[in-house]
Every structure is written in C-alpha cells, then in structure tokens.
N, C-alpha and C positions, 0 to 999 in steps of 0.2 A: 542484463536480459534488463528489457523495456518491463514499468511497471503493466497493465493493463487499460488500453487505453480504446476510445472505436477506430479500427473499424473491428466488430467485437465478432473477432473469426475464430474461435476451436477448430483444437482440433478434432474429427468426425467422434471419437469414440470416446469424445470429455461430453457430447450431445448424447450418444448413445442412447443413456440410461437416463436423459433430461425429459420431462413432457413439454413437447414443443404443442402451439394452439394450434401449429400449423405447420404441414410437413413442407420444411426452408433447408434447403442444406446454408453449409458453411461459408459456400458467397454470398447466398441470400440474406445471413445474419446481418456479415461484412455489410453488406448496401442498406440491409434496412437498419443496424444500429449508426450507419452514416449521416444516412438523411434523415433520422429521430434529433439529433445527438447535435443536428446546425437545423434544425427544423426554426423557422421563426413564426410556424402555430403550435406551438405547444399543445393547446387547447382541442384540437385536430385528433389526435393521435388516438387511437386505438387499444382498446382497453389489448383488443388481446395481440397485437404490433407492440407496446411496452411488455407486455405477458413476456414474450419470444426478445426481445432485446434484455431483457434482466436474466432470465434463462443464460443466452449468450458470455452476457457478462461475469455470468457467475462461474460458466462453463471455463472462460477466459482465467479467470481470477487461480479457479484451481490449477488449471494446465499449466501456470505462469510457478505457483505454489510448489508442483514436482518436480519440471525443470530444474527450477532452482535446489530444490534438493538431491538429485540426479549431481548438480555442480558440486555444491556441497563432499556430498561421498564422491565423488572425479579429485577433489583436491585433496581429500583427504587419503587417498588409492595412489594418488601420484605422489606422494611425500608433499606436496605443497602447502596442508593446513594438518596440524598436530593438536587437538583441542586440549591435548595437555600441554599443550604451550604457546596459542596464537589464540588471538580474541577474532569472532566475526562475525561482524556487525552485519545488518538486512535492514533497510524502511526502504519508506516510497515518499512520493511528494505530493501524492495526494486522493482521495479517493473520489468515485466515481456518485453523482448523486442522479438516481433515477428517477425521481419522481416531480414530474408536469407542476402539481400545484403548488410549488416552489418558485416555478418556474424559469426553473432549472434543469436538462436534461445534461448530462457530460459533468465538468469541474470549473467553466467558465459561463457567466462571468464571475471572479473569488469572487466567497458568501462565505458563512460560517456556517453552514448545515454539520450535520453532526454523519454524515453522507459520505461529505468530501474531507472533514477534517478526521476522520477514523482509519489511521493508515496502521501499517504494520511496524513489526518493529524488535528484529529480535538480536540478545545480545551472548554470545557464544564466550563464552570466560571463564578460565581454567580456576582459577577461585572462586567459582560460582554456582551453587544449587542450582539443578533443573527447577525453576520458575514459571507464573505463568499469572500474569500481574493482568486484570482484565479495566481495568480503572486509566484516567488519565496520565497520557505522559508527556514532557514535556520537552521537547527537540534540542532545547535550550541549554538543556543539561546531558544533552549529548555526544558534545565535541567533552569536557574536560573529562566526565566519566570516562571514556575512553583514553586520552593520554590516561589518566590513573589508574587504567587495567593495563596498564602497557608502562609503566613506570615512568612514565615521560611529566615532565615538573607543566605545570598549565600555568599558562601566559595571566598575566594582573586583570590585563584588560580582556576574557572570556570573561562572559558575560556566561550565568547559571551556574549551577552547582553540579561535582561530581558525586556518582549514586555509591555507593560501597556497598549497598544492597541489592539483587534488582529491586526490593519493594522502596528502598530508597530511591525509587524512581518513580515512581508517582506521584502525581502534586492534584489538590484537590480542583486550583486553576493551574490552565496552562498557557506557560509564557512566552511572548514572541520579541522580537528585538528588530525593529526599524530602524533604520536614522536615511534625512535629508540626506536627495545628493553634498548639502552645501557642506555635510560634517568632513 
C-alpha cells in the first residue's frame, strides 16, 4: 500500500459522512488537491478549498488504515501471519502539511514541520503487550529493534538502539543519520 499522497481521492463512502464546504465528487477533490499542492500561490487558496482538501486527506488516511487492517486480517486468515510467532511492522515515509502559513502544502520541499514528521509506526510482536506510545519515536531504532525481536544479530554498523518494550522506543529527541556521498 502507498501512504496517502495527493491527489486525495478517497472512495465515496469515506466522504459521505464528512462535511465538505462544496459539493464535490471524488475526482473533483482529487483534481483540487493536485492543484493546491502543486500551487505556487499558496496565499491565494480559499479557506473552503483548503478545508475540503483537508477532509479528503483525512478520508484518504482512514481508507488506507482500513485497507491495511483488511490486509493484515487476510494475511492471518490465509496463514501468512501468526501473531503468536511473527512480527508485523508498518510505517510511512512522511506525512502531509496542509497549513499554508508554513509555505508548504503537501510534503515538499522537505521541512521539519510536525505534520510531515509525524507518521504512523506499528509493531506487532509476540512478546510485546499491546501498548500505544503517543510520544516521539526515532526510526533509527527500528532496524535494531526488529532484528532483536526476530532473534537476529544486530550488526555493529547499525546505529540506533534496540527497544525491549514499546515504551523504550520513545525518545525526547529524534535521531537521524545522514551520510555524505563521499562516505
């Protein structure tokens, strides 16, 4: 599955319970979201158009979430995923910023607004209790954590720290690793 990107065109049933400011079809919302996100004139976007794009984005996120749940259920029902044995990891590469005051609609250019950095992370592991962490998690810890959960060695070259519980993933400061092309 692809995380939600413009054009935001959620299925009609995900829009029917939402309140759009204008009567717009799914394809009209997709075209509007494409137009707004690609706009060089963010300051001229109307409040109503932006509100409808936000509704379409949220509906698209709900749709993707429901599809992922169906996918996980199907994996389990067909014997490809056993929650008593297997690890299931879900994350995304970025969120979307739909606040014109930042100068960004969408996710480019790269910026450090919470809207773009706050992405879902779900790890289901047999030895972990169900727990929701509302704090910041650093994806640099994901690889060593998954390797440790799978009882695989964590190479010395891996940066980050393996978490033994979901709450151990939470950090006060998120870490990122970047390397120059020369390295």
